[in-house]
N, C-alpha and C positions, 0 to 999 in steps of 0.2 A: 695830669689828664692825658689819657691815651689818644693817639692820633686815629683818624678815620680815613678810609680809602677815598681817593678823589673820584674814582669811577663808580663803585657800587655802594659807597658810604658804609662799608663794613668796618667794625672796630678792629684796630691793629694793635699788636703788642709793641713794646718799646724796642725790641730787638728785631722786629720783622723787616725784611728787605722786600718782600712781595706780599701781595694780598692773597689770603688763603681762599677767597671766594672767586675772584675774577682773575687773579694772577698779575695784576697791575703792579709795576715797580713803585715802591714808595719814593716820593720825591726827595725826602731828607736823607736817603741812603747815599753815601759817598763812596766813590771807588777807593778801595783799600786792600789790605791783606785779606780781609774776610769777605770782600765783595766779589761775587762770582763774575761780575762784568769786568773786573780789572784784570790785569795781567798776572799770571802765576809764574813765579820764578822758581825753578827747581835747581838747587845748588848740588853739584856733584857730577859724576861721570855720566849719569843717565839723564841729563837735561834734555828736554825735547828741542828739536830744531825749529819748531813753529809753535805758535800760541794756539791754545784750544779755545774755540769760540763756542759758548753754550748755545743750545737751541731753545730760546725762550718759549716759542709756540708749543713745542712738544712737551716741555715741562709744565706749562700752564694747562694744557689739555689733560695730561695725566692726573694732575692734582684735581682738576675739575671733575673728571670721571669718577675719581675715588670718593669725592664728597657728595656727588649726586646719587643718593640712594633713598628710595622712598618705599613705604610699606606697600603701596599699590603694585609697584614693579616686582617686589619680592614675592608677593602673593601670586601674581600672575605667572611668574616663572615656576613656582612650586606646583601650581595647578597644571601647567603645560607639561611639566616633566613627569607628572604622575597620571597622565591620561591613559597610558597603557596599563591594563590590569596587572596587579601584582602576581608574581609567581607563587604557585602553591608550595613548591619545594624551596628550601633554602639553598642559595648558591654556595658552592664550595670551590675553593681554589684547587687546581690540579696538583699543586705542591702540598702535601699533607702537613709540612712544618709551618705553613702560613695560614693561620685561621682567618675566618672571615671577620672583618672589622665592621660591625654595624654602627660604629660611632662616626664614620665618615659621612659627611653631608654631601650628597650628589646633586645639590641644588646648583644651578648655574651661578656663576659669579655675578654679584650685584653690579649693576651698571651696564650690563650688556643687553641691548634691546632684543626682544624675541617677538617675532611675528606670529600671532596665533594661527593665522591662515596657513602658514607654511608648515605647521606641525600637526595637521589633521590626520596624517597617516603615520602610524607608529612603526618605527623600524624594528625588524626582528633582532632579538638579542642572541648573541652567540655564547653558548656555554661550553666550556672545555669539557670533553668527554671524561667520565669517571673511569679510571683504569680497573676499578673493582666491579665485577658483573653484578647487576641488581639481583635482589633476592627472588623476585618474581619476574620471570621472562614474559615479554608480550606474546600474545597468541600468534602462532605461525600462520603465515598466509598460505592458504590452500589454492593451488593453481588447478584449474580444470584440465583433466586429461583430454588429449585429442581423441576425436571419435575413431573407433576401431574400423579398419577397412573390412568391408563385407567379404565373406569367403569367396563369393563369385568373382570379385575383382582382384582378389589377392593373387600375386604370382605363384604358381604351383612349385613345389620343391620336389625334385626328382631324387628319390631314395630307393635304390634297388633292395628288394626283400627276398626272403627264401621262396615265397610263393612265386615271385617273378622269375627267379632262377629255375624253378621247376617248369614253369611255362616255356621258358626259352629252350631248355634242354629238350622238352617234348617237341617243340617246334622244329628244332634242327634234326632230330632223329626222324620225325615224320617226313620232312622234306627229302631226306636221304632215301627213305623207303619209297617215296612216290617217284623218284627219278632213277634210282639204280635198278640193276637187273634183279628180278625176283627169282628166276629159275631158268635152267638150261637143260634141254632134253636132246640127246643125240643117240644114234644107233648105227650099228655096222651092217644092218640088214641090206641085202641087195635088192635089185629090181623085182625079184621074184616075190617079195613081200609087199610090194606097192599096192596091190589090190586089197590085201588084208588091212593095210594101214588106212586106205581110203574108206573101207567099209566101216571100221570102228572109229574113225575120226582121229587117227594118229597124226600128231603134228610135232615136228622137231624144230629146234631153234631156241631163241631167247624169249623169255616172257617178261612183260612189264605189267604195271597196274592197268593200263588201258586195254591190254589184251584180255583181261578178266571181265571187265565191264567198261563201256565207253563213258559212263558218267561218274565213275569212281575217282578219277584224278581230280576233277573239279570239286567233288565233295570233300576229298582230303585237303585240297587247297583252301577251301572255306574254313575247315577246322584249324588249319595252320594260321590263317589270318586271325581267327578268334583268339588263338593262343598269343599271337604277337600283340594284338590290341590289349588283351587282358594283362599281359606283362607290363606294358607301358602304363596302363591305367592304375594298376595296383602299386606301382612305383611312385605314382603321383598322389597316392592317398585316396583314390576313388574306391568306394566300397563295392561297386559293381564289378571292379576289375578282377577280384578273386573269384567271384561267381562265374565270370566269363571264362576264366581259365579252367574252373572245375567242369563247366558244361562242355567246353571244347575238348577237355580231356575225355569225357564220356563219349563224345562223338568220335574222337580218335580211336578209342577202344573198339567202338562198333565197326568202324571202317576197317581197322586191322583184323577184327574177327572175320569180316566178310572176305577180305583178301586171302587170309589164311585158309578159309573154307573153300573159296572158289578155286584156289590153286590145286585143290585135291582132285578136281575133275580131270585136268590133263595128266596128272600123275596116275590116276586110276586107269585112264586110257592107255598110257604107256606101259603100265604093268600088265594090262590085258594083252597088249601087242607082244610083249616079251614072253607071255605064256603060250602064245599061239605056236602050233607046230610048224616046222620048216625042215626041208632036206638039208639046208645049209645052216650051220651054227652061226649065231649073231648075238650081239649084246646090246642092251639099252642102258644108257647112262642118264641118270636124273640128278641134277645138282641144284641145291638151293643156294642162291647167291646172297650177296650182301643186302640187297633190297628186301628179301624175305625176312631176314633176321632184324633188320631195321624197322620193318612194319610191326613185327611182334613186340619189339622193345618199345616202340612208340605207344602201342596199345597199353602195355604195362605201366609206362610212365603216366599215361592219361588217367588210369585208375588211381594211381598215387596222387595225382593232381586233384582229383575229385575229393578224396578223403582229406587231403591237406586243406582244401578250401572250406571244409565244414567249420574249422576253427574260426575262419574269417566271418562266417555267417553268425556265429555266436557273438563276435565282437561288434558287428553292425546292429545296434539297438534301435535304429530309426525305422521302426515298423509302422509307417503311416500310410501304406497303400490301401486301396479300397478292398475290403475283404470279399465283397460280392463278386467283383471282377476277378479276384484271385480264385474263388471257388469255381467260377465258370471256366477259367483257364486251366485249372487242374483237371476238370472233367474233360476238356478238349484234348489235353495231353494224354489222358488215359485212353480216349478213343483212338488217337493216332497210334498208340502203341499196340492196341488190341486189333486194329484193323487188319494188319498183315497176317494175323493168326487165324482169322476166320476161314474155314475150309470152303473151297469151291469145287464144282464138278463132283468127282468121286473121291475127294479128299476127306480126311477125318481129323478130329481134334487131336487125336493121339499122335498124328504125324508131327506135331510141333515139338514133341519131346521123345519120340520113339526112335531108337537107333536101329536102323535096318541096313543090311549090307546087300540087299537085292538090287538088281539093275533098276535104274531110274529113281532110286531113293536118294536122300540127302547124305552126303558124307558126314561122318561124326564131327569132324572139325567145323564143317559148315553149319551143322546144327547148333553147335556151341557158339560159334561166332554170330549167328543170327539171333540167338537168345541174348547175347551180350548187347547187341545193338538195340533191340526192342526194350530190354530191361533198363538200359541206360536212358532211353527216351522217356520211359515212364517215371523212373526215379528222378531224373533231372527236371522234368516238367512239373511233376506233382510237388516235389520239395520246393522248387523254385517259386511256384505260385503261392503255396500255402505258407511260406515263411513271411510273406507280405513285407519284403524288404527290397531295397535296390540290389542287394547281393543276388536275390532270387531272379530279378529281371536279367542280370548278366548271365546267370546259369541257364536260363531258358533260351536266351539268344544263342549261347554257344552250342547247346545240344540240338536245337530245332533247325538251325540254318542249313547244315548239310542234308538233313532229312527232307526239308522242303524242296531242295534242288533235286534230290533223287526221285521224290514222288512226282513233281511236275515234269521233269525231263522224261520220265518213263511214260507218264500219262499223255504228254503231247507227242512223244516219239522222237526225242532228240537223240541222235547217235544211232549207231547200227545195233548195239547190244547193251542197251540201258537196263538197269535193274532198279526196282523200287525198294523201299525200306524193308529190311528183313528178307531180302532177295525175292521171295515170291510167296503167295498164299499156298497152303497145302492143297494139292490137286490142280493148281493153276500153272500157267506158263511163266517163264522167268522174265519176260519182257512186258508183263501185264500187271498193273497195280489196281487194287480194288477201289471202288468209289468211296467206301467208308474210310479207307486210309487217306485218300485225298481230302475228304471233308474234315477229318480230324486234324490233319497237318495244317490245312489252311485256317481252320478255326483257332488252333493254337497260336499261329503267327499273328492273326488278327487281334486276339485278346492281348497278346504281348504288346502289340502296338498301342492299344488303348491304355493298358496299364503304364506303359512308358510315357505316354502323353500326360496322364494324371500325375505321375511322379515328377515330370518336368515342370508342370504347372505349379505344383506345391513347392518345389524347390525355388521357383522364381518369386513366389509370394511369401516365402518364409521370412519374417522380420529380422531374425537374428542369424548371425553366422553359425555354421555348424560347430 
């Protein structure tokens, strides 16, 4: 008959030294060679220097935990371990030589208590990245682009162009012509010819632009300012910059034509003085200096600048100005150009283009120069308005500004010898400007201001950058 444990009354085997259920030592076990509680003698060189005392509590606890396994605990552990949803894809090891072993049971070891409340939050699983790229790549993430900076706030880029170079060259040459000596007249005649010189208005010395007309230097300076502003504007990509250079070039050509024509008056007087008879021989020397040739060169470059600017007008496709305002402006520019051609007193229309060498008539060069200024005013004003572009506004501003000064300064009486646009009307005095000319010039400037205000307002309310 087998023994039973004195503590838990569990059945014991014949050779048992401890109870398998509670770990209690069997009372009949005697210390001996097989008794773990006895002394262990190890014969040999490796005998321990002290005896090993077994830990009965640890041994009993381990045996107890191994034996205490219930279906309830096992089922609870399985449910808790599988609360996280299963992965759709099968996990693979990073090492290709090691296949996934689905026979391994990942259930916690039986006997370990698991608190259900502590496992409500599933921990994320870490999957080793697959070195092989997937067959289908995930869609790329599209990041929104930053909003574009409006053209009005964007910093301008300064890029000199051929058009700007033409404007700068015309500016420099024009300034040289306005400041340098135009002509020098000298004579070896004695005092016996002084009465003749005073009678015909003979004058010796050096001539400058202000000796021809008191308001011409400022008119030329206004054209030079237009060339400078236009060169800077076109280098910064402004469409009206090229138009301003073209219009200022037409104004420069007109001023150069007037200077070349007006200088023929003192030359004609000097020639008449040289032809007068005298008991003593004398000579008259007429020298055209650097200023004269610079003025002519500036006029020629101005015409080139106008034709070069036409290409920029074709490039500027933003024709959004008011066509009604443009039509009125073109009409006003035509009136401003025709006004100086209307004859007064005993003048006739034919005097505008008839070459006459009689006394009191216009010199041929002056007739040509006068026609150049009035034609430039008409062409620049009409084309500038009817193109309905900001380029046209720049052209009108360049061609009309010097003319406005010449008309108003002559009408008000600024300076001692001011001249109006086109010098004077046929049959009229040189220092008198007709009322029609003043009305046409002022109307052109006014319509230009209105068109410029409309263009500015549309530029400010344009939603997109140019």
